C-alpha positions, 0 to 999 in steps of 0.5 A: 164500067158502062155507068161512067158514061156521061152525057158527052159521050152520047153527044159525041159518038152523035146523039141529038143534044136532047131527052134521048140523051138522058133516056139512054144514061137512065138505061145505062145505069140500071141495065149496063152497070157491069159491062165496058164503056167501049162496049156500051158505046159500041152498041149505042152507035149501032143503035143510031145507024138504024134506029128502027130496028130497035124499036121494042128492044127489051134494053134500048126500045125506049132510046130508039123510039126517043130517036124515031118517034119522042114520047110528048109529055104534056099536061092533061086537063080533065074534060068538063063532061062525063063519058056514057055510064051506069052505077048498078045498086049506086043506093048502097055505094058511098059518095066518096066512092061515085066521086073517085069513078066520076073523076075517071070518066072525065080523062081525055082517053075515057070511053065508057064506064060502069060501077059494080054494086060492090064498089068501094073506094080505091087507088085511081080507078075504085074497086068495082070500077070497069072503064074503057079508054082509047089506047090507053092502060092505066096501071091503076085501073088494073090495080097492084095485084094484076090478075087477081083471080078465082079458081074453082074446082068441082070434084067428082065427089059429094057434099057429104065428102066433109063427114068424118074428114074436117080434121084432115081437110083442116090439115090438107090445108094447113100443110099444103098451102103457103100464104103471106110475103115469106111462106113457100113451098119447099118442093117447087113444081114446074110450070111453063109461065116460067120459061116465057121468053119475057122474063129474058126479053125485058130487063125488068121482069128477068130480076123478078124471075127468081122470086117469082119461081119462089112464090110460085103456088102460093097465095097472098095475104089480106082477102085472098083465101083457099077453102073447101066447101060444097057446091050446089049446081042448078042449072041443067046446062052448067058443065055438070048435072045439078047436084050437091058436090064437093068443091075447093075454091082460090083467091089470089093474084100475082104476088110480089111480080105482080106487085112490082110491076103495078109500082114500076110502070105507074111510076112511068105513067105518071111521069109521062103523062101529068094530071091534076094531082086529085087524079094523078093514079089515073095516069095512062100509058099509051100503047103505041109506046115503048113503055105502054107495050111493055106494060101491056106484055109485063101485065099478061105475064103477070096474069098468066103467073097468077093462073099459074099459082092457082093451078099449081094451089089446086093440083096439090090439093087434088093429088092429096085428096085422090079426087077427079077434078070434074070441072074447073071455073076461073076468072081475072078480076084485075085486068085490061082487055082489048075489047070492042066498045061501040064498034071500036077497039078499046082498053077495058079495065076492070079493076075488082070486076068480073068479065061477064060476056054472053055465056062467060062462067065467073065466081062471085065470092060472098064472105066467109059465112055467106055463099059464093055465086058461080054465075054465066054472064048475060053480055050486057054492053051497058055494064061493059060485060062486067058484074062484081067481083064479090060482095065489097067492103062495108068497113076498111081494114082499119074500121074492122080492127076498132069495130070488132073483135077476134072472138066476135069474129070466131062467134059468127064463123062457129054460128055457120059451121065454117071453121078458119086457119089463120085470117084476121079480125080485118077479115071478118064476116061483118066487113063486107055487105050483103052478098044476096043484095048485091046479086039482086043488084045486077040481075041484068049482068049475070044469072046465077048457075050455082053457089058455092058455100064455104066451110074450111077456110085457110088465109095469112095469119095476119 
């Protein structure tokens, strides 16, 4: 069997006595265990004859890279000086978060940074951190929940649609949304994302396809939600006439597939890009390498999958409501994009930050008892065309559990005329910053064209 191949077998067919042998053995163990030794050695002999032809190959691309242009593994020290940056709402951001951001600004690949007014401490890059890098992608600069996003559907029904329908709408959310690790829809809907060639071309993704199909149209735990509410449009050029509308808002990401991609490629980045211990989670992948390109493709697939989940959620509920969708506004906030920064193409990471290019629409939610804001980007280059992704946490999940009770949370919701299905005290409204203050600190980044007020919120039980 393939897994019985040893280093001496590879040397015998012509492999150089270097790290390419270890790379090949690792890939054989991972992807070729069930194939015969002769077949695997034949494939590797063909690769040795023409390694250039295997660059980018899902299985053997990394071996080919090791033969043609080996990745140099070297320890990287942080620079002494930070790259240019701006912090928005600095007085409301704690020192621990700012220090974490300052460390990211000293990476050898960093070009420019910005910290949003909802920022708080995270792994690698802070939540609310925006970082432009030179030809390098940082898996923890994107985050674990790749492609986490907001999606807002505005319907052809007035805000008064709630009148007399609260119980019915609560049942719709209970019956037709799924949350957490174990809930899935009995009847699955097909989506083009599941036919992506990447599920075939990247062996690591191949084994995730089944789970992705099972979780399609579901939402995660934590602060992820699906909620009915009312939208107030104030701008005359927002896409729908000014007025009050019935609406649906969802917040979730790429589920298990995104978490698996983040874990896999963070481990590879840490091995290939040794950094001082305090910043090891900022390890990057060079986009010119096999692993860098593979992560980039996998990240983009996870982003498409996250959008597919929202599409499915909104399609299911729209059908049950029997209403017509007038407009959808949506945006990622855990992702990396290729964008021009000061005339040069860079990789712009937005970890918990909303894209806010000139004229770009987005949603910045508050909390269960505070409005979310429908915004249009002003294209501020100093913020790397970014804005906050929400109100931002004041208290961590563990702090919430020790500070607040479920009864206090329910009292707060009741006073705001909001009903909650599921949810836990770590997501109580008191956990979050004042969204109005956050919005006040980013007036030069976005303009408000409307608001969303939650009325019925569905979250995971735990």
